C-alpha positions as CSV (number, residue, x, y, z in Angstrom):
1,X,107.9,106.7,126.4
2,X,106.4,105.8,123.2
3,X,105.1,102.0,122.3
4,X,107.2,101.1,119.6
5,X,105.9,97.9,117.3
6,X,107.7,96.0,114.6
7,X,106.2,95.1,111.2
8,X,107.2,93.8,107.9
9,X,107.8,96.7,105.2
10,X,107.0,96.7,101.8
11,X,107.2,99.1,98.7
12,X,104.8,101.0,100.0
13,X,106.8,102.1,102.8
14,X,109.7,103.5,100.3
15,X,108.1,107.4,100.9
16,X,108.0,107.2,104.3
17,X,111.7,105.5,104.6
18,X,113.0,108.3,102.1
19,X,111.5,110.8,104.3
20,X,113.4,109.1,107.2
21,X,116.7,109.5,105.2
22,X,116.0,112.9,104.2
23,X,115.6,114.3,107.7
24,X,118.4,112.1,108.8
25,X,120.4,114.3,106.4
26,X,118.9,117.4,107.3
27,X,120.1,116.8,110.5
28,X,123.6,116.0,109.5
29,X,123.8,118.7,107.2
30,X,122.7,121.3,110.1
31,X,125.3,119.8,112.2
32,X,127.9,120.3,109.2
33,X,128.3,116.7,108.6
34,X,128.3,116.7,105.1
35,X,131.2,113.9,104.5
36,X,128.7,111.1,105.2
37,X,126.0,111.5,102.4
38,X,126.6,114.9,100.8
39,X,124.3,117.8,100.8
40,X,121.9,116.5,98.4
41,X,118.8,115.1,99.9
42,X,118.0,111.2,99.2
43,X,114.7,112.2,97.6
44,X,116.3,114.3,95.1
45,X,118.5,111.9,94.2
46,X,116.9,109.4,91.6
47,X,119.1,106.6,92.1
48,X,118.9,106.6,96.2
49,X,115.3,106.4,95.6
50,X,115.5,103.8,93.5
51,X,117.7,101.9,95.6
52,X,115.8,102.3,98.9
53,X,112.6,101.4,96.9
54,X,114.2,97.9,95.9
55,X,115.5,97.9,99.6
56,X,111.8,98.1,100.9
57,X,110.2,95.7,98.2
58,X,112.8,93.0,99.1
59,X,111.2,91.0,101.7
60,X,113.9,91.6,104.5
61,X,112.6,95.4,105.4
62,X,111.2,95.7,108.8
63,X,109.4,99.3,110.0
64,X,109.3,100.5,113.1
65,X,106.1,102.0,114.1
66,X,105.3,104.9,116.7
67,X,101.4,104.7,116.7
68,X,100.9,104.9,113.1
69,X,103.8,106.9,112.3
70,X,106.9,105.2,110.6
71,X,109.8,106.1,113.0
72,X,112.3,103.6,111.6
73,X,113.5,101.0,108.8
74,X,115.9,98.1,109.1
75,X,116.8,96.2,106.0
76,X,119.2,92.7,106.3
77,X,120.6,90.2,103.9
78,X,123.7,89.6,102.6
79,X,126.7,91.7,102.9
80,X,127.1,94.5,100.5
81,X,130.2,93.8,98.2
82,X,132.8,96.8,99.4
83,X,132.7,95.1,102.5
84,X,135.4,92.5,103.4
85,X,133.6,89.2,103.4
86,X,132.6,87.3,106.5
87,X,134.5,83.9,107.2
88,X,131.2,82.3,108.4
89,X,127.8,82.5,107.7
90,X,126.1,85.9,108.8
91,X,123.2,88.2,108.5
92,X,124.2,91.8,107.6
93,X,122.2,94.9,108.7
94,X,122.2,96.5,105.1
95,X,120.4,99.5,106.1
96,X,118.9,101.4,109.2
97,X,117.7,104.7,109.8
98,X,115.7,106.1,112.6
99,X,113.7,109.4,112.8
100,X,116.1,112.3,114.0
101,X,113.0,114.1,114.7
102,X,112.1,111.9,117.7
103,X,115.4,111.2,119.2
104,X,115.4,109.1,122.8
105,X,112.4,106.7,121.2
106,X,115.0,103.6,121.2
107,X,114.0,103.3,117.5
108,X,117.6,102.1,116.4
109,X,118.5,99.8,119.4
110,X,115.0,97.9,119.0
111,X,115.7,97.6,114.9
112,X,119.2,95.9,116.1
113,X,117.7,93.8,118.5
114,X,115.1,92.4,115.8
115,X,118.0,92.0,113.5
116,X,119.7,89.9,116.3
117,X,116.5,88.0,116.3
118,X,116.3,87.2,113.0
119,X,119.6,86.0,112.8
120,X,119.0,83.4,115.5
121,X,115.8,82.4,113.8
122,X,117.7,81.6,110.8
123,X,120.4,79.8,112.7
124,X,123.1,82.2,112.6
125,X,125.4,83.6,114.9
126,X,127.1,86.4,113.6
127,X,125.4,89.9,112.6
128,X,127.5,92.3,110.9
129,X,126.7,95.9,109.7
130,X,129.1,98.9,108.3
131,X,128.6,102.6,108.8
132,X,130.6,106.0,108.4
133,X,133.7,106.4,110.2
134,X,133.8,109.5,111.1
135,X,136.7,111.3,112.6
136,X,134.5,111.5,116.1
137,X,133.6,107.9,115.6
138,X,130.0,108.9,116.7
139,X,128.3,106.2,114.6
140,X,130.6,103.7,115.5
141,X,130.1,104.6,119.0
142,X,126.2,103.8,118.7
143,X,126.7,99.9,117.0
144,X,129.6,99.5,120.0
145,X,126.5,100.8,122.7
146,X,124.3,98.2,121.2
147,X,126.5,95.3,121.3
148,X,128.8,95.5,118.5
149,X,132.5,95.3,118.1
150,X,134.7,97.1,115.6
151,X,136.5,94.9,112.7
152,X,137.8,95.8,109.5
153,X,138.0,99.5,108.2
154,X,137.5,100.0,104.7
155,X,137.5,103.0,102.2
156,X,134.9,103.3,98.9
157,X,134.9,106.0,96.2
158,X,138.6,106.1,95.7
159,X,139.4,106.7,99.5
160,X,136.7,109.8,99.8
161,X,134.4,107.6,102.1
162,X,136.0,106.0,104.9
163,X,133.6,103.1,106.5
164,X,134.0,100.7,109.8
165,X,132.7,97.3,109.7
166,X,131.3,96.2,113.3
167,X,130.1,92.6,114.1
168,X,128.0,91.4,117.1
169,X,128.1,88.0,118.4
170,X,125.0,86.2,119.5
171,X,124.7,83.2,121.7
């Protein structure tokens, strides 16, 4: 198993993070799963590039490394406006991506555990995330395997994109 390390992210990581997102999208497209992010790679959508660049420059970006290679990224902060609000203080996983060309490294789990640690350090006992609610629930099941419980369902884009909010209680 490859040793993974974490470091703070910065705007200099934006190209690598966009590359990870493009790779994830290529994998989804090859699987015929274009309902999550569509068929146009993130690097070809200026607004998505700008969004990811802002995320990496916001101070709450964390990068997973295998050696010197960027293999994952996490952004935490306040909940995104389209999800139902929490009823207590929380830390929200705003963005999570792992290198799809290197499955099995445990990058996603490492980053989610890091998010839980950050929440505890901030005195919070609630960690939430949202994800695409596909018919096979594969992404939801990923989060459930990492200690999250499904809560509210929601839709955006006039009901075209189905989402699921999940929460993880921290001790």
